[in-house]
N, C-alpha and C positions, 0 to 999 in steps of 0.2 A: 222680562217679568213685570216692571212696572205698568206694561200695556193691558196686562190681565186685570188689574185694579181699576182700570177705566171702562173695562168693558160691562156690558150688562149680564145680568145673571144667566140667561140663555146662552150667550157666547161663551161666558166662563164654563158652563156646564158641557159645552162642545168641545172646548179644548181639554177639559178634564178627561172626557172619554178617549179622546186621541191619544192624550198622554198615556192613559192606562194601557190602550192597545200596544203602544210603542215599548212601554217598559214591561210587559207582561213577562217577557222570558228572563226578567231579572228577579223575580221574586220567589221566594222560598214557598215550599208547599205545607208547611205546618203553621197555622195561624196561632198568635199568641194573645193573651187577655191581660188586661189590667181592671181590677175590680175595686169599686169604692162602695163600702157597706158598712162602715163604722164612722164614729164622730171624728176621729182623728184624721179619717180619709176626707171627709166632706169639709172639715174645718180648715183645710189648706186652701179651698176656694174662697169666693168672695159671694157674699149673699146680700141682695138688696130685696127687702119685705120678705125674706124667708128666714124661718127658723130652723138652725141646725141642731137637732135634738140629740141629746146623749146617746139614746139608743141607734143611733145612725140613720136618722129619718129626717128628711126635708119635708118642710109644710109650709103654708104661707103664714107669714109673720103678722102681728097686729100692725095697723097702719101707722105711719109716721109721716109728719107734715111740718115744715118750717111755720112757725107760729109768728115769730118776730125776729127781726134784726137790730139790736141795739147801738147807739151811737158811743160805743166803749170797747175796750180792748178784753178786760178780763170780767168774769162773772163769778161770784162767790156764793150767792145764796138766793133762793127762790121762796116766795111766800104765797100760796094761793089765797085768795080772799072769798068771803062768802058770797058776793055779789057776782063772781065768776071773773073779776079781774086779777091781775097777777102783779106782785112787787118783786122787783130784781134789783139785787145790790151789785154794784160794779166798781171798778177802778180803771185808770190809776187815779181818776179825779173824784172818787169818793162820792159817788151819786146813787140815788134810788129812783128807778124808773118804775111806772105804773103802765101795764099793758091792759087796755080797756077790754069790754066785752065785744067790741068790733075791732079789736087788736090795733087800736089806736095807741101810740107811745107819748107819755107825757112825763115830764120830770117832776117827781114828787118832792125831793129833797137833795141838797148838795152840803158838803161838809168841808172844814178846813183841812182835815187830814187826807191822806192818799187813798186809803183803803177802807172799805166796808166789808168785814168778814161775815158778820152775823146780823140777822134781823129776826125779830120775834114779836108776837102779840100776846099782850096779857090776857088773863081771863075777863077783864073788863072791856078789852077791844083796843086797848092803847098800842101803839106801835114803838118799838125800841130798835136802835140800830147801834152796833158797836164799830168804832172806828180804831185804825192804827195807822203809822205809829203814834206813840204819845196817846195811847188808848183811852177814849172816854165813851160812856154809854149815854145816848141822846133819846130823848123823847121827841117823836117826830108827829107833829100835829097834821091834819088834814089840810089846814092852811097856815101858813106863816112859817118863819124860820125853825129849824130844830134847836132844842134847848137841851143843856148839859144836865143830865139827870144825876150821873154819878161819875166821879173821877177817881179810879183806883190807883191812879200814879203808876200805871204799868206800861211797858211799851206797847205790847200786843194783848188784843182781846179777840179770841179765837171763837169763842161759843158764847150762846145765851140760852137760858132755859128757866121757864117758869114753872112753879108748882101750883097745884089746884088753888091754893090761897093768895096767889098772886105775888108770891115773893120770888125775886129774880136771883138767878145764879151765873156767874160769868166765870169762864175759864181763861186764864191769862198767860202770858210769857213776858219776860224771859226769867222770872223767878218761880213759874210753876204754881201758881196761887189761885185757888178758887175763892170768889167773893160773894157773900149773900147781901142783897140789896132789898131793903124792905120799903123805900120811899125814896122822895127826892133827898139826895145828899145823905140818906140813911142808910148806911151799909158798912161792913166792915169784913174782915178776913174770916173765912169759914174753914179752909183747909190749905196748909202748906204742904205740898207733896213731895218736896225734895227733888222734883223733876224740874226741867228747864220750862217746858211748855205743858199747858193742859190744853189739848186740842180738840176735844169734843166731850160732850156731857149727855147724858140719857138717864131716864128714871127706871131703875130695875123694879122696884115696887114704891108705892107711897113712902116716902121719908128716907129712901135708900138710893143714893145717888151713884151713877157710875161714870167714870172719867177715864179718859184715854191720853196717854202722855208721851213725851218725847224728851231726850232722845233714847231713852232706854225701852220705849215700846211696851209699858205696862198698861195692863187693865186694872184700875183702882176702883174699890169699892169704898165709898164715903159714907160712913155711918153718921145718924142724926147729930151726934156730938162734934163731928168734923174731923174725926179720925180716919185716916186712909190706910186700908190694907190691900195688898196686891193680891188679885185673884188670878192673874196670869202674866207670865213674862214671855211676850212673842218673840223674843229674841231678835226683833227688828229695830229699827231706828224709831219707829213712830205707829201708835195706834190712831187712826185717823177718822174712823166711822164707828159707830156703836148703833145697834138696833135692838129692841127687844120684841119677840113676838108674842102672839096673845097667849101662848101656853107657858109663857115666862122663859122660854130660852134665850139666851143672849148670844148674839153674833157681833163680832166685832173684826174690822180689817187691820192689817198690820202690813207697813210697806217699808223699804228701804233696804239697806245692806244687812246681811245677817251678822249678828254678834253673838258669842256664848252668853249663856244666862248669868246675871250678875245679882247678887242679893241686894234690895232696895235698902236695907238698913232700916232702923227704927223711924217710924213716922213722927215728926214733931208735934208738939201740942198746937191747937189753934191759935194763930196769931204768931207763932214763933217763925224767926227769919230763916230763910232758906239758906243752907250752907253749899249748895251744888248748884251754881248759877248757870254753870255750863257757858258755851259760846253763843254769843247773840246770833239770831239767824239773818238771812237777808231781809230786805223790806218785805218780800213777799215770798210765801212758800212755793216757790216755783220748783219743780223737779225736772232735771234733764231725763228724757225718756231713753230706754235702752236702745243699742242699735237694732234696726230692724232687718230681719233676714230678707234677701231678696227672693223673688220667686225662683222655686226650684223645679226642674223636670224630676220624673220618676224613673230611673233606669229600669226598663223592663218591668215595671210594676212594683219594684221595691222601693217605695218611697217613704217609708217610716223611718225617721231619724231620730236620734236622741234629743230629747227637749232641752231648751236652755234652763238654767237655774232659775226658778221663780222669783221675781221681784217683789211679789205681793203674796199675803196669805190670808185666807178667811177662817177665823176661828169660831168654835160654837162652845158654849157651857150650858148643859142642861141641868135638870134638877140634881144629878149626882155631884155637880160643882167640879167635875174634872173638865179642865179645857183641852179641846182637841182641834188640830187643823182639819178641815174639810175640803178645802180647795186651794190651789195656788194658780199664779198667773205671773208670767214674764213681763206683763206690763204693771203699771202702777194702778191700784185699785183705789178710784177717787171718790165714788158714790156707792152708797148701801142704803138699800130701802126694802121695808117689809110691806107687801102690797098684796091685794086678794089673789093674784096670780103667782105669789111665791116671793121668795128672797130673791131681790135683783141687786146686780152688781154692775156698776159702770166703770170702765177702764180707760186708760190713756193709750193712745197708739192707733187704734183702727175705728174708734167711734163704736163699739159693741157694747150692747147690754146683755148682760148674762142672767139666767134664771137658774138657781142653785138649789138643790134639795139639801135636806140635813145631812143626807147620806154622802153629799159630796159630788153627786152627779150634776152636770152642767148642761144647760141648753143654751146656745147661742141665739137669744130670743130675737133681738133686731139690731139694726145699725142706723145711725144717724149719719147725715153728711156733714161730718166735723171728725177732727182726729180724736177727740175725748169726750166721754161722758162725765162731766166734771160735777154736776148736781143732779140729783134726781129726786122728785118729791112727787106725791100722788094729789090729784084734785078731790073734791068731794064726790064727783061722779066717776071716781076710781080710774080715771085716765091719768097718764104719766106726763109730767113736765121734765123734760131733760134739758139741761143746760150745757152750753159750750162755750169756749173762751177763742180770742183771736180770729175774728171778732166775737164779741158777745152775741149769742143767739140762743132763742128758746125753741125747742122742738116740741110739738104734741104728739103722743103716741098713746095707742090704745083703740079699741073698736075693730070692728071687721076690716079687711083689707079693701082698699078701694080700687086696686088694679091688681093684675097678676103679679107675683113674685118673681124675681129673676135669680137664679143661681148659675154662677159661673166657675167652672172647674179651674184648678191650677193647671199649667200645662203638663201634659202626660208626655213622658219621653219613651219612644220606641227603642232607643239606644242606636238607632241606624235609620236610614232613609225607609220609609215604609208605606204601604198602602193599607189606609183606615178601612174597615169595613162597617158592619152594623153596630149600633149603640144599644145594647139590650138592656131596658130599664123596666125594673119591677115598681109599679106605681098603682095608686087608685085615682080614679078620675082622669080627666083628659089633660094631657101636658103636652108644650111645644118643645121641640128641639131644634137645636141650631148648632152647626159645627165648624171649625175652621181648622187649618192646618199650616205649618211653618217649619222653617228650618233654622231658626235662631231660639235659644232657650228663652228669651223675653219677648212676649207677645207685643209686635209693635207694627208699624206701616208695613214691614217687610213681609208680614203674613199675608196669606190669601183671605179674601173677603168671607165674612160669615155667610153661610148657606143653609136653607132649611133642610132638615133631615127627615124627610117623610118616612114614617114607621121607623124611625131610627137608622135609616141607611145613609151613610155619609157620602156625599157628592162632591168632595173637596179633592184637589190633586193630592199626589203623594206627597209625603214629609215625614221628617223625623218627629216633629212635636205635633201634639193635637191638643184641642180644647173644645169643650162642649158647653152650650148653654140650655137650661131648662127653666121655661116658663110655667109657673104654677098658679093657677086661678084657685079661687077660694073652693074649698071641698076636695082639693086634689093633695097627693102626698108622693114621695119617692123614697123607697128604702133601699134600693141596690142600683147600682149602675156597672155594666161591664163594657169596656171598649175592647173590641176585637181588631187586631191588625196583623198584616202579613210583612214581615219585615223584609227588606232587599236582601237578596242573597249575595253575601260578600263572597268574594273568590278565595279560594284556599292559597295560602303562601308557603313556599320553601324557603326557609330562612338561611339554611346551611346546607352545603353538599360536599362531600369529600370521598375522594378514591384513595383506599388504603394501599400499602405497599404490596407487591406482587407475592404470590405464594401462599396465601393464607385467605380461607373461607371460614365463614362464622354460620352456626345455626343456633337457632333459640332452644334454650333448655327449659323443660316443664318446671312450673314452680315447686318448691318443696310443699309437702303437705302443712297446712297450719297445726300447730299443736293445740291440744285441748286445755282449756282453761282450768285451772285449780278452783275448787269450789268448797264453800263451807258446809258444815253439817246441816244448818238450816236451809241451804240451798238444795241440797240432795234430797231432804224430807219434802220440800216442796213440790219436787219434780214428780214423784209418783211413778205413775206408768207412762209419763211422756217421753217422747225420744230425747236423746241428748241436745241441748240446745246448740245451735251454731254459733260460734264465737266470731265476731267480725273483727278482722285485723285490717290496717292499712294494707292496701295493694302494694306488692313488691315490684319494682320496676324489673322488666325483662332482662335476663341475663344470656350471653351468647357463648358457645363452646367454639373454640378455635380448632381448624383442621388445616395442616400443611400439605402442600403438593404442588408441583410444578405447573404454572399455567393458571393457577386460581387467582380471582379477582375479586374484591369486594368495594361496594359503594354504599355510603351510609349518609343519611340527611335527616333534617329536622323540619318538620312542616306544623302548621297550625291553621285552624278555621275559625274565625271569630263568632260564627253562628253555631260552633259545636258541632258541625256536620261530621258524619263518618266518611273518611276520606280512604280512596283506592288510588294505586300509582301504576303507572306505566313508565318503563324504561327503555329509552331508545339510545341507538349508537350511530355514528358515522365516521368516516375518517376525516382528516383535516381537510382533503381535498375535494370532498363530497359536499353536496348541498342538500341532499335529501336524507332524511332520518330512516333507520330501519328499527322495527319493533324487536326489543329484547325480551320484554316480559310485560305482561297485560294484567289488570285487576290484582295488583299485589297489595297485601294488607300491612307489611311490616315496613318500617323506616330503614331496613337494610337489605341488600341483595348482592349475594355472591354466586359467581359462575365461572366457568372454566374457558379459558382463552388459548388451550394449548392448540386448537386447531385453527387459530386465526392466523391471517397473513400478517407479517411483521409491518409495522408502521405506527402511527401516532393517530389515536383516536379520540373522540369526545362522547360523553354521555348526557342525555337530557332526562331528568326525572321530573314527570308531570303528574299533579295531584288533581283528582277530580271529587267533588261532592255530589254527583249525579245520584248516587245512591240514596240521599236523602232529600232529593228534590223530584218535582214532577218531570216527566219525560220531556226531555228538550229544554229543561230549564236549569240543568247543572252547569256549574261553572269550573274552569280549571286554572291553576296556577303552575308554572314550570320553571326550572333553574337549571343552566348548562353547567357542566364540569369545565375544569380546566383540561387541555389535552393530556393523555398519558399514552405511554409507549407500551405495545406489544412486541416483545421479542422471544420468538420460538426457535431462533437459529442460534446454535452455540458458536463460541469463537473458532477461528481457523488458526490451527498450528502448522508451521511449514519448517522443516529442518533445513538449515542453510549448508551446514558443513559438519563432518564429525570426525575429522582426522587430526593428526599431530596432537593427540591428547585433549582436545577440546571439542566441546559440542556448541555450535552457534544454532538458534533457531528462532523463528519470528511468531508473534501471535497477533492476530486481527480481529476486531470486532467492530462492525459498522453501524450497530443500531444503540445499544445500551451503554457500551463502555465496558472495558475490562475492569472486573473487580479484583481477581488474584490469579497469579500464576504460581504453581507449586510444582517441584520435582522430587523423585524418590528414586533412590538407588536400589531398593530392594522389592519395591511393588506394594510396600506396606505402610511405611512412614513416608508422608509427604511434608516438606518443608518449603516455605516461600523463597523465591528468587527475585531479587530486584532486577530491572531492566537496565541496560547499560547506561541510560540517561540518569537513572537513579529514582524515577518516580513514574507510576502508573497515570499518565495523564493524556495519552493519545490513543487514536485508534488503532494505531500500530506500533508495536514495541519489539525491540531486538533483545536477545538475552544471550548469555555466554556462560558456560560451566565447564569445569574440568571433566574428563571421561577416560578413565583408565583403560588399557588394552583388555579387550574381552568383557568389558562392563556394559550392562544395558541401562539406560536412563529413561525413567517413566516421566512423563510430562501431563500435567492437568491444569487446564484454563477455565476459569467461570467468569461469565459476564454479570452485570448488574441485575439482569431479569432472572439470573439463576440457572441459566443454561451452562453445561458443562461438556468441554471437549478434552479428549485425551489422544496421547501419542507416545510412541516410544522410539528409542534410538540406541543402537549397539555400535560399539566401536569398531573401526575397520582395521 
């Protein structure tokens, strides 16, 4: 097999054709199909520069390119500048880098603390940075060292937000306080939330501040006087992102483990000490990503499985002020942005950016070459800056795709070795198709190479698993893909075969008629002139009626066909000494067969039951499976009775049976009532036994002997 991977495409195609000819006899006649036409179908695959729309549509995604790779591990904030440059806050060495118009990277500022979680510019254009732990707010000049602007004496500073008048608000932890800073070292407590952390801030409208908290996951509205009221309890550990749309709708993301709703209690007055300090968090809010599902095949097209419980929820509050969840994800939702192209959400796990409608429909808009979209912001030109960590990188997204997008399906599973046919694609524009096959569930080097699929026709060798790629240039789209395959015809199998004791035959009884179902008056009124509806009951297993007669035999078996083909059976026989089989019955439909052996010569025989699926396959392509029985005895000769002597008041006789053995010997003195008589040695265990019985003068003794096959011999003897 490895040699095929080193051959050129032409040689591989020739080998494929040869293989198809060789295995042609082994394939079933009825093709099967796997259809992908919904979002959940397409979302199982991977998309590079391809948008997977909620309506089950594939189309080219906005372009994505790597803008810069920074000399840092973690990236926490991105701030686009008016001149086209970009500021980036990183850790663990607490630095701010500038990415210039020509994508040159320079260090703007560094700090004594370890983290820079937030940066912001004032209406006057001054740059501020918030550091942690031992959080401080710095004024960062264009040249020179940063200067401490305000020290709230808090461990963490998570968020910074200016109002139009240039007043700065800071969300902190671990006491869950919001500070209001009016100038250098001029600030104080604005709101004590009674939470442990204030993770994010946003303006709902002028003068009304929104805050997201942890660990109770509350969305708080902070009124101008500093009093906080809870607008929503997300029932998650943390509200980590808030955005407000132009129409005033509020969207916020909540992440973490679900907890039942808890009353937040009365809000303290501004400046009051928090009584719920909670447990201090680790140095950085790093989250453990949930376990990832390995790629799975789709058994015969049934590839929709129950989704894992969401780890993140996206909430919406419109003018009705009623909070509601509109979207969930099993990954952590790390970034949220309202842009001209819609509400965008970035998640951990696969580096996808989603576009989500207010109704909760989501498009998997694009993918970056990183595990997580940790930060998402819009530039003045309405392009997107997407940040990732480990290492810190900036991606620039937006605009027309620069090259064709590529969609790659998850492995499709035929459930068995199969020949894959044409890939039927409903599309607009020209698309390019490639396919490959394999016999392991995870695509790797053991699979066959990718081959072009002209007009959708698969040129790969047969295999259990199948994968396709679609190249989508600008202006094209795909809304349905149908993969046609012909599964390998598995042979039927007879699992068990048993020959029943002699003397009994069985015939199938017709099933009893199903009773009519009781109906309500409303059901009868709705029926009008329609015929009585048919009630569907589970089918009853067939039942068989026994019939007794000498020489009757019955064989019963259990067969299965993994393809579900309809089976027909042949029953053959031979003696133990023969080598050739003789047909007893052909094209039998039941898994039971009874016949009469009363005319068969005595001896030991074997049966063979053969199952065939030829009825459901093309001529010459059916397969068979068979099973032989143990040997069984046919004995149509009754025992032999020989009178040895009948004088001196006694009768001595001998009973012989060469085949099945003596079952019983009985005698009667009146010809009506027969009673068993023991042999002279006391036990019926030999092919020949002798018996002795008193016999009065003038008396006639009747003798009856039966063998194990049910054959009966009789004799009588009178005294002399």
